[in-house]
C-alpha positions as CSV (number, residue, x, y, z in Angstrom):
1,M,9.8,-19.4,-5.6
2,A,7.4,-21.3,-8.5
3,A,6.5,-23.5,-5.5
4,I,5.3,-20.7,-3.8
5,Q,4.2,-18.9,-7.2
6,S,1.5,-21.9,-7.3
7,L,0.2,-22.2,-4.1
8,P,-1.3,-18.4,-3.7
9,G,-3.7,-19.4,-0.8
10,L,0.2,-19.7,1.0
11,V,1.3,-15.7,0.1
12,E,-1.6,-14.6,1.8
13,D,-1.0,-16.7,4.0
14,V,2.7,-15.7,4.5
15,L,1.4,-11.9,4.5
16,E,-1.2,-12.4,7.2
17,P,0.6,-11.1,9.6
18,Y,2.5,-8.0,8.4
19,K,-0.7,-7.3,6.5
20,K,-2.8,-6.7,10.5
21,T,-0.4,-4.0,11.5
22,I,-0.2,-2.4,8.4
23,D,-3.9,-2.3,8.8
24,R,-4.1,-1.5,12.6
25,W,-1.4,1.6,12.6
26,L,-3.1,2.7,9.0
27,W,-6.9,2.9,10.0
28,P,-7.4,2.9,13.9
29,D,-10.6,2.0,15.7
30,V,-11.4,5.3,16.5
31,L,-13.6,5.2,18.6
32,R,-10.8,3.6,20.5
33,K,-8.5,6.9,20.4
34,Q,-6.0,4.2,18.6
35,D,-3.4,6.4,16.8
36,T,-1.9,5.9,13.2
37,S,1.0,5.3,13.0
38,I,3.1,5.6,9.6
39,S,6.3,4.2,10.6
40,K,5.0,1.2,12.5
41,A,3.1,0.8,9.5
42,K,6.0,1.1,7.4
43,Q,8.0,-1.3,9.7
44,A,5.9,-4.1,8.7
45,I,6.5,-3.2,5.4
46,S,10.4,-3.4,6.5
47,D,10.3,-6.5,9.0
48,Y,8.9,-8.5,5.2
49,K,11.5,-7.5,3.5
50,K,14.3,-8.2,5.8
51,A,12.7,-11.7,6.6
52,G,13.7,-12.5,2.6
53,G,10.2,-12.0,1.3
54,E,9.7,-12.2,-2.1
55,P,9.1,-9.2,-4.3
56,E,5.3,-10.1,-5.1
57,G,4.6,-9.9,-1.4
58,L,6.4,-6.6,-0.9
59,A,4.4,-4.7,-4.2
60,E,1.2,-6.7,-3.0
61,L,1.9,-5.4,1.5
62,M,3.2,-1.8,0.0
63,V,-0.5,-1.8,-3.0
64,F,-2.3,-3.0,0.3
65,Y,-1.0,0.1,2.5
66,C,-2.0,2.6,-0.4
67,E,-5.6,1.2,-0.1
68,R,-6.2,1.0,3.6
69,A,-4.1,4.9,4.1
70,A,-6.1,6.5,1.3
71,G,-9.6,4.5,2.4
72,F,-8.3,5.8,5.9
73,C,-8.5,9.3,5.0
74,S,-12.0,9.2,2.8
75,D,-13.6,7.2,5.1
76,I,-12.6,8.7,8.3
77,V,-11.8,12.8,6.9
78,N,-7.4,12.4,8.2
79,E,-6.1,15.6,7.1
80,D,-2.5,14.8,8.6
81,E,-0.2,15.9,5.8
82,G,2.8,13.9,6.2
83,Y,0.0,11.2,6.0
84,F,-0.8,12.2,2.7
85,N,3.4,12.2,1.8
86,A,4.0,9.0,3.3
87,L,0.9,7.3,1.3
88,V,2.4,9.3,-1.7
89,R,6.3,7.8,-1.3
90,T,4.5,3.8,-0.7
91,F,2.3,4.7,-4.6
92,E,5.4,5.6,-6.0
93,R,7.5,2.8,-4.9
94,A,4.7,0.2,-5.1
95,L,4.5,1.3,-8.9
96,K,8.4,1.1,-9.6
97,L,8.0,-2.1,-7.8
98,A,4.3,-3.5,-10.0
99,N,6.0,-2.7,-13.0
100,T,9.3,-4.8,-12.3
101,L,6.5,-8.4,-11.5
102,P,5.6,-10.9,-14.5
103,A,2.4,-9.1,-16.5
104,P,0.0,-11.0,-14.9
105,G,0.7,-10.2,-11.6
106,R,1.7,-6.5,-12.4
107,A,-1.7,-5.6,-13.7
108,G,-3.9,-6.1,-11.0
109,L,-1.8,-4.9,-9.3
110,V,-1.2,-1.6,-11.0
111,T,-4.8,-1.5,-11.5
112,R,-5.4,-1.6,-7.3
113,L,-3.6,1.2,-7.3
114,D,-5.6,3.2,-9.6
115,A,-8.3,3.0,-7.6
116,V,-6.4,4.8,-5.1
117,R,-5.3,7.4,-7.5
118,R,-9.1,8.4,-7.7
119,I,-10.3,8.0,-3.7
120,S,-7.2,10.3,-3.4
121,H,-8.7,13.4,-5.5
122,K,-10.6,13.7,-2.8
123,F,-8.3,14.7,-0.3
124,G,-6.5,17.8,-1.7
125,Y,-2.9,19.3,-1.0
126,G,-2.8,17.3,-4.1
127,V,-2.0,13.9,-2.9
128,G,-4.5,13.0,-6.6
129,D,-2.1,15.5,-8.6
130,D,0.8,13.4,-7.6
131,M,-0.4,10.4,-8.1
132,D,-1.6,11.1,-11.8
133,F,2.0,13.1,-12.5
134,L,3.0,9.2,-10.5
135,L,1.4,6.8,-12.7
136,S,1.7,8.6,-16.1
137,K,5.5,8.2,-15.4
138,H,6.0,4.9,-14.3
139,T,3.6,2.8,-16.7
């Protein structure tokens, strides 16, 4: 683990295929009529975990999931309640995991999740309010 921490670029390279999968399924090309798939995006996170992924990488993938899901909803105006529910659940899991990490890594992840929370207030459906509660509960 120490070797990976000393080579941050290596961690990103390991995460890249998982991030590409998450990106594809959470922010599809709507002009090409691609669909979203929560299950396929979450499968990438699960695959990383099953492959023996480190907690730092797992937290990064969860935060990336939240960023991409929130970004898609903000830019494309997605109003799928199931998509929102999955975003809030992943947001909570990411917060919980981030809080188990050493302070330097945790702070950056929580800052990124806070940005997701702010964006999510535009969606309605109580998404931003749920995230407000979760952020206050887990930080």
